[in-house]
N, C-alpha and C positions, 0 to 999 in steps of 0.2 A: 593567366593567371586564374585559379579558381576562386571563388568567392565563396567565404562562409561568412553566416551571421549566429555569434555566439551569444546565448543566454547569460549575462554576466551579473550574478546575482550579488555581487558586494563579498562572496566568500573566498577562501582560499582556494579551492578546486576548480570553478569556473575561470579563477585569475590565471591558474597555472595553464588550464586547458587552452585559455587565448594566446599564451605565451606560446605554447608548445606547436599551435596550429601558425604561428607567425614564423616560427623557425624554420617549419613543413614547407613554408613558401606559399602559403594563401594569403589572398586578401581579407583581411579579418574586419569586420563590424561590430561592435557590441553593442548589446542593446540588453538593458533593463525593462524588466515586467512589473509594472505598480498592479498591483492584483486588487488592493482594497480601499478606498478612503470613505465609507461610510461610516460618517461619524456619530449617527443615531444608534451604530452597536458600537460600544468600546471597546478596544481590544488589548491596551494596555495604556498605563500612565504615559509610558515612553512613545516614540514614532522611530521605530526600527527600519522601516523601508526606507526614511529619509536618510537615516545612517547610511543603511547597503547602497541607495543610490549615487550615495557621494563616495563612499568605499568602491565603488563600479566605476563611479567616473575617474578617480586619482589613478586608479589600475590603469584604464585606457590612455589617459595622458600620459601615463610611465611607458606603458608598451608603443604609444604611436599609433593608436587605432581610434580611427571614428567611434562616437558613442551618442545614444540616443536613448531616453525612455519613453515606452511605449504604454499607455493607460489600456490595459484591458480587465478593469474592474468590473465592468458590466457583465461581462462575458463569464468572468469567474464567478459572480454571485449568481446570475443564472444558473451556468452549469456545476459548479460544485456546493458553493453555499446554501443553496436554496434545496439542491439535491440531499445533502449533508440533514438538514435538517428533517425534510420528507423520513428519511430512514430512520434517523432517532424517534421520530415519532411512532414508526410503526415497532420499534422495539427492534431494528437493525442497527450494527454498528459499520459505517461504512469506512472506506479509506479514500482520504482525501489525497493523499499522493498520489497514488496509482491514476484516479481520477483527472489531476490536476497534469499527468502528464499526457494521457490520453487526449484529453479535451482542450488544454491552454497549450503547454511546450509543444507539442507535437503536432499541432492542429491551428488553433488560431492563431499562435508565435510562428507554425512552420510557413503558414499561410504570407505572413505580413514578409517572413524574410524572403520567399518566392519573388512575392512584389518588388522589393530590394533588387533583385536580380540575382539572388543566390545561388551558388549551386548545391550549398548543405547549408542545415543546421547544425550548430554544436551546444553539448550541455559539457557541465563539469559531473557526471555520473561515472561511478566506477563499476563498469561494464565494458564489454569490446564486444565489437561487430564481426562476424566472418562471412566470409562469401562462398557460396558452391557453383561451381560453372558446370550446366547440363551438357550433354551432348549436341542439344539443337540450340547452342548457344545463349539459353536464357539464364537467369542467375536466380540463387534463391540466398535471401540473407538470412542470418544466423544470429542471435542473441545470446550474446555468450557471457557468461560470469564474470566480474573483474578479479585481477589476479589478487587482488588484496581480500582474503578470506574474511577479514574482519569488517571490512568494508562494502563487500560486493551489493550493487544495489539494481542486479538485474529483475528482482521481486517488483520492483517500483514502477519498471517497464513492462509487465507483462501482458498487457493489453495494445499494445504498438502492433502495426501491421506491415507487411510487407514494404507498401508505397512509404510508409514514414521511416522505416529502417533503410532505404533506398537512398534517402534524403540525409540522413544522420552520420555524424562524427561522434566520436567519444574519444578523444586525445588522451585521460588519462586511465583507461581502463587498465593499460599493463604496468601501471605502477602501483606502489603501496601509499599508504596516507603520510608515513614518514618522509619519503621520496619525495612527495608533493608541497610537504612544509619546507624541504629542504631545498627545493629548486626557487619557492617563493623566497625564502631567507636571502637566496644566492641575488636573487634579481631585486632583492629590497623591496620588494612589494608590500602596501600596508597592511596587506590581509594574511601574512606569514603566519604570524601567532594569531587570529582569531579565531575564535570558537566556533565550532559548528552550531548552526541554529538548530533549535529544536522545535520551532512553531510549525504551524500549518503551513503547506507547502507555498512560499514565498509571499507570506502574507507578515512573518514574523513571530514576535514571541507573544503567542496566545495562548491563555488555558482553557482547554475545551470545555470543561465544566463550567465555568462563568461565560464564556461565550455563547452556549446553547441555552443556558439560563435567562438570556435576554430575547430571547426568542420561543423558549417553549416554557410555558409557565408551570411554576411549582404547583405541586398538588400531593399534599399530604397522604403518605400511603405505609403499608404494612412491611416490616422484613420478617419473614419466616427463616428459623433455620431448621433444615431437613438432616434428620440422623442418617449414618450413612448404612443404616440396616435396613431401610425403607426396602418394599418388595420389587419397585420398581427395578431394583440393580440384580435380583435374582431370576430374570428370565433365560431360557434357554431356547434354542432354536430348533424348532420341531425337524425331526429328519426327514419327512417328506417336503420339506421346501426346493423348493427350485434355485437355482444361483440367482436369480433376479428378488425371488422373495426375500432371501437372506441379507441380501445386501439393503433390501428396503427395510428389514427387520434392525439391522444393523445401525442404521443411518434413522432411524426412528429417535427421536427426542423423547425421554420421559416428560410425562404431563402431570404436571403436580397441582395439589390442592393445598388451601389454606390448612385443612386437619392433617397433612402429611407431617406436619411440626409445629414448632412453637413460636409465637411472638415473642421477638427477643429487641425491636427497633421500630424506629419510622425515620421515613427516607421522604424527599421534598420531589420526586416523580421518578418513577421505573426508566422512563426515559431517558433520565441521565446516565445509566448504569448501563455494564457490558459484562457478558460472561468471562469470569475470571479475574474481574476486578476485586482488589483487596480494600484500598484506599477508598477513604469517603464514607463508609458504612457509619463509622462513629457508634459500634458498638463493643463494649468490654467484657471482662468477665469470664469469656470461653478460654478453656485449655489451649488452644490452636487459632489462630486469626482465622476468621469467618472470610469467604470467596462467595462471589455471585454465582450462581449454579444456573439461573435461569431468571428472565426478568418477564413480566407477564402486563405489557404496557396498558392491557384491555381494563383489567381489574386493579390496574396500578398497585401491582404487588410485586416483590424482590424475594428470591427464594435463595438460603445461603447455606453453607455446607462449611464445615469444622475441618480447617488444615487443606494442605494443596493436593494430596492425594485421594480427597473425598470421590467417591464413585461418580456422584453427578457431573464432575467436572469431565469427566472422560466420555469419547466415544469412539470406535473404530472406524466409521465410515461417514463420508457426508455425500451430498447429492448437488449436481450443477444443472440447473435446468436448461434445457437446448437452447432457448433465446440468448443465455448467458455464457453460452461456451464461446471463447476465443483461442483459435488456433494461430500462431505468428507465422508457425509451418504447415501451410494449408496444405499441402504435399504428403505429410504425416497423420493428417485428419484421420479419425477412427470411425467407420459405419455401423449400422446397429449390429450387435452381437460380437462385434470384434475389441479383443483385449490390448493392453499393453501394460508390461513392467516399465515404472518410472521412478524419479525421485521426487518429493512434492515436500511443498512448504506451505503453510496457511499462514505464515505471519513473517515481516522481515526479519530478520538476524536467526529465525528459527533455524538449526542445522537441518539438509535435508534428510526426510525420512522415504523409507521404501515403501511402495506402494503399487498398486494394482488399477487400472482405469477399465472400466466396463462400459462400453456404451449399449445405451439402447434406446429404444425409439424416441422419446422425449426428453433424454439428459444423459448425463454421464456420472456414475457412480466412481468415487475417489477413495480404496479401498486400502486402509493401511495396513501394514502388518503389525505396528504395536498401536496400541489405543493412542489418540492424540488430547490433550488438554485443552477445553474451551475453546472446541471448535464454535466459530461465531457466527451466524448468518451477517451477511452484507458484506463481509472480507472478501480478500481472495484467494483462493487456491492457485497455485502455480505449479506445473510439472515439468521436469528436465529429463534429459538423456545425456547422462555425464555433465558436464558443464555448460551445455544448450539448454535454455529456456524455450521450448516447443509451444506450450499453450495454458490458459488459466481460465479459471471462471468464478462467478459470484457464489458463494457458497448458500443455498438455500436452507 
């Protein structure tokens, strides 16, 4: 009998995943990951991880599977939280969920599972795994989108490797969220009606601005409103440009100066804000809401524009440095000067967008057919062929 260790989070998805694995004849062990208990950084008045671990325990007892809690808080702080603070300090916006999957669930957690004699780890992610068998009997694993378009979570797993995928099962990938809840209700699981958690990966209910403010010190600065008529947006590509020069031109961010607009307010630290953000600016009296179009952490200035169609929010092309490119499918990796038509997304829940990958010597350009709103440095771009996620990278 194959042994599977499942990350039981205390939510409905992992509960049903554990039930399905048992039904399929696996020997199942439930593990709850405790990722945070640093009292010096208050996360919320409540103690969500305690409630979640209790729910996970009750589910394990109901299913008749062994259960234990593992403390991964040291690794989580080093690999996720410290990294987040460094990125925000530099004016970038990291994605802790993608990192948590790469660094914690499918690395630290996977190693613990293998030490327990497991053949696989499993999670409650809405995605699927495919396998391609080659003529020399080797296998290539595929990361496929979940069947539920509303819940597809393949984007969060865009940094997984072939080795990690080979050891992973996604039991609910063929199901929709309503079907998962139906199974949980039918099995009378305590998590059947539990709301999805909105917090940081496996930490719980945390509001990011407050979390950041406890580590990154407030610092008053100016909010500038930039009109949509600024010269930055009126440049045209010179005809004599090569394709690479043209892509670099489209990928270049506008460089703003205070004199490009007017001061409309103050903020408490440019590093608390991210491109495309609307809430938290506390500036009224404008015809349309203000959106952050750029943050300058060095000079502690936030540049904003009115309305979600402000040209400062849009760019057609982004760049990923060579060392930040990751191929889930190494066999599809592009060599210098090669191109590939793909579908891509720059954030979870974004509809897939038509794009072309252009590989150059020191990285890769992702050139979208249509301009994209709020391309944000530090976030991940993931690219797909049909419903298969084949690669990703950190946006520069």
